[in-house]
N, C-alpha and C positions, 0 to 999 in steps of 0.2 A: 503494500499500499505506500505511496505518495502521498507527500501532503505537502502544505506552502512553509514556508520557513516559521518555527517560531516567535511570535512576538517578542516574547522577552524568556529565553533560555533560560534553564536552570540547569547546571550539571549535577546528575543526582548520582551517574558509576561510570566506570571503563572496564572495557569487558578483559580479562586476561586471558590465560591458554585454556583448551579445551580438557575438559575433564572425561575422561574414558570415552566409548566408543560413540554413542546413542546423541551425539550432538549437546551435549550438556555443558556447560561453559563456567569458570572460576570469573566471578565478576567482583569486581571493588565497588563497594558502595559509599557515598557519601552521605546520605542519612545516617543520624543519629541511633536509629534503629536500623542494623541492614535487612533486617526480613521485610520492615515496612517497605521495602523497595517494590514490593509487587502490590502494594496498597495505592497508587497513584495513577492508575491506569495505563496505555499504551508509553513506552519510551522511545524517542524518537533520537535518531542519527543527524549529524549537522547538515547531511544531503535530504535529509525530510523521508529516510526511511524508518517504519515503524517497529517496533517489537513488543512482543505480548507475556508478559510471565505467566508460564502453567504451571512450575513446579520451581520452589525457594527453600533452601534448606543452609543451616550452617557448616563452613569448614573452617576452621582458626580463624585466619583474620579477614577470609575473606565470606562469600557466600556461593553457593554451586546454584545454579540458574538453568532452567530448560523451558526454553522462549519457543512459542510456537511455529514461529517461520523457520525455525532451525531443525532439520531433520537428520543432520549424520554430523563425524566429525570433519569431513571435509568442509563442511559449509561454517562451521565453527571453526576451525583452523583461518578464514579467510576472514572472521572477524576480531581475533586479537587485537587491542591497540584501542577498537573503538570506541568513543565518548557517549553516553547516551544523557540524553536531557528532555524534561518535560517543559511546558508553559508554566510560569511563576502564577498565572492561572488555576492551574491545579494543584497546587497548594493550600495548604491550610494559612487563612488571613488572620495574622494578630493584629486586631485593629485598636488601634491608638497608642500601640505600642512602636515608636523607633526605635527603640534598641533592641529588638527582637529580630534575627536571623538566621537565615538557614548553613548548617556545615559548607553545604554545598556551594553560597556563597562566596566562603571564601578560598577556594578553589581560584587561582589566576590570580589574584590579588596581588598587586605590588607591597612588596617590601620596604618601609623607611625605617633608618635610624634612627637616632634623637636631634642630629643635624637635618635631616628632612633627606639624607640622601639613600637614591633607592638604590637596595643592597643585595635584591634579589627577589622569587616570587612565591606564593605559598601555593606547593607542591601535592598537597592531601590532608585530610585531617585524620590522626590514627586515635585511635583507644586499645592501649594494652592492658585494660583493668583498671588501671592507678589514675584515670584522668582523664582528657584529651589534650592531645598532644599534636603540633603543628609540625607538618614537616616541609621545609624551606629549598628552595633551590638557591645557592648564591654563588655570584658570578658563574652563572649560567650552568656549571655543572657541580658545585660541592653540594650534597643533601644532610641536612642539616636536623638533626630534630629538639624544639625548644618546648615549654609546659605552653599550655593556652590556658594562663591564670591571668588577672587582671594585672597583677606586676611585672608581667613578662612581656605583657601584649596590651598596654594602655591606652592606644586609638584604633578602634578598627570603625573605618568609613566607606561603606560598601559604594553609598554613591561616587563616591572620590575614588572609586576604585583602589585602595592602598588600606595596611595596617601601617601600624607604626610598633616597633618594639624598642624595646628598655635593653642593650644587649648586655647590659651587666644583668641585669635579673633573668633573662633568658638564659644564661651560660656561654654567651659568646666570647666574651672577653673576661678577662681575672681582676677581679678588682686589686686594691693594693691590699686589704685584708688578706687576700687568697696567700700572700708571700711568705712562701715557706721559713723566710726566717724570721717572719714578723717584725721585723722593725717598722715599717710602715702601719703598724697596725691601728686603727683608733677604734678604741669601743662603741665610741658614742654615732660612729659614721650608719652604722649599719647592725641592728639587731643578730645576734645569733641563738644557737639555742632551739627549744623548745618552742618558743613565741615566734620564730622563722618555719617550723615545719609546715608541711604542709603545701608546698607550692608558691612561696611567696617569696622567694631566695631569690 
């Protein structure tokens, strides 16, 4: 089925490698609950092809999906790397709360540091059980993971197309108090210990 271009596409997933011989595929979902990927109706590619999920189950950090349109492994192999979208109109609307956004909204945003310099892009939002983590591509190549916390990511501007990160809180640079000799340690500058646990470092 062909369709006209989505008016306001939101990336929901990217197709990975085939799984087995029956046309199933590993899919990386950008929804908070990966299994909810099947709740949004048909998913669409950039060129307008639609894919309908008829079966979905969890598998480690991805989901294994059977699409109605994919009948065998050959068809599945041709789809590896395909990005899947829905129109924003298909998503629930959190009316009146401008601070609400979808994880999928973050993928592809520019990453800026404290000076406003563009240092990379958001590649994915991960969650390995200990809270959300942003996967960033820095300098076009290097992949890094940072905690998705208020301290590490103080600015999220979906409309402006960027996030602002605190490179120290995100763990991308060493602070003076991380000096192994401890000569520059200033106990007043940054709290340590239990008060700082839980992702606000």
